[in-house]
C-alpha positions in Angstrom: 3.2 -13.5 7.4 3.6 -9.9 6.2 3.7 -9.0 2.5 7.0 -9.2 0.6 8.5 -5.7 0.9 11.0 -6.4 -1.9 8.1 -7.3 -4.2 6.4 -4.1 -3.2 9.5 -2.1 -4.1 9.7 -3.8 -7.5 6.0 -3.0 -8.1 6.7 0.6 -7.4 9.4 0.6 -10.1 6.8 -0.4 -12.7 4.0 2.0 -11.7 4.3 5.6 -13.0 3.9 7.9 -9.9 1.1 10.4 -10.0 -1.6 12.0 -8.0 -4.0 9.1 -8.8 -1.6 6.5 -7.3 -1.9 5.5 -3.6 -0.8 2.6 -1.5 -2.8 1.0 1.3 -2.2 -1.9 3.6 -5.1 -4.3 3.2 -5.7 -7.9 4.2 -2.1 -8.2 5.4 -0.7 -7.2 2.0 0.1 -3.9 0.3 -2.4 -2.7 -2.3 -1.6 -0.2 -5.1 -4.6 1.9 -6.1 -5.3 4.0 -9.1 -8.0 6.6 -8.6 -9.1 4.7 -5.5 -9.4 1.4 -7.5 -7.2 -1.5 -6.5 -4.9 -2.4 -9.3 -2.3 -4.8 -7.9 -1.1 -5.9 -4.5 1.8 -7.6 -2.9 0.1 -10.5 -1.2 0.7 -11.6 2.4 0.6 -15.2 1.0 3.3 -14.4 -1.5 3.1 -13.4 -5.1 1.0 -10.8 -6.7 -2.7 -10.1 -6.7 -3.9 -8.5 -10.0 -7.2 -6.9 -10.9 -8.2 -7.9 -14.4 -11.2 -7.5 -16.7 -13.5 -10.4 -15.5 -14.1 -11.3 -19.2 -10.4 -12.1 -19.5 -10.1 -14.1 -16.3 -10.9 -17.6 -17.6 -8.3 -17.3 -20.4 -5.7 -16.0 -18.1 -6.3 -18.9 -15.6 -5.1 -21.3 -18.3 -1.5 -20.0 -17.6 0.4 -22.4 -15.2 1.4 -19.6 -12.8 -2.0 -18.0 -12.4 -4.6 -19.0 -9.9 -8.0 -17.7 -8.8 -7.9 -15.3 -5.9 -9.8 -16.9 -3.0 -11.1 -15.0 -0.1 -13.3 -16.5 2.6 -13.3 -19.8 0.6 -14.8 -18.1 -2.5 -13.2 -17.1 -5.8 -13.1 -13.3 -6.2 -14.3 -12.3 -9.6 -11.9 -10.1 -11.5 -8.9 -10.9 -9.3 -6.1 -13.3 -10.0 -3.0 -14.5 -8.1 0.4 -14.7 -9.9 2.6 -17.2 -8.1 5.7 -16.0 -6.3 8.0 -17.8 -8.7 6.5 -16.1 -11.7 6.5 -12.7 -10.0 10.2 -13.1 -9.4 10.7 -12.6 -13.2 10.8 -8.8 -13.9 9.3 -9.2 -17.4 6.4 -11.2 -16.0 5.9 -8.7 -13.1 5.9 -5.8 -15.5 3.3 -7.4 -17.7 1.0 -8.2 -14.8 1.4 -4.8 -13.1 0.7 -3.1 -16.4 -2.4 -5.3 -16.8 -3.7 -4.4 -13.4 -3.0 -0.7 -13.6 -4.5 -0.6 -17.1 -7.7 -2.1 -15.9 -7.9 0.1 -12.8 -7.4 3.2 -15.0 -10.3 2.1 -17.2 -12.7 2.3 -14.1 -14.2 5.6 -12.9 -12.2 7.1 -10.0 -13.7 6.6 -6.6 -14.4 9.5 -4.3 -12.5 8.9 -1.1 -13.6 10.2 2.3 -11.1 12.8 3.7 -9.8 10.2 6.3 -9.0 7.7 3.6 -7.0 10.2 1.4 -3.4 9.6 2.5 
């Protein structure tokens, strides 16, 4: 299954465009990067993947619509999945996009090789 293109369009509405913003298809989804750091993604499994401060993850996992991101059978530290039903709500989507973008902006920018700068 491909990522939800409507969700990707809605994410774009909530992220301020700028030279530090890029998009990249990854793992069957569409990731939004800030300074080369992944911030959020429209998941191929539905819903939203969000990068968060790992110190906040346990508290955020207490929300009914938030799950651990699992890749290769293991939880991915600092990444959470927001269920598709929750991501359908614009206020919820905006909150989580802002959270992911804010955390990615707090990280040092990554230097990308020339072939990856698109």
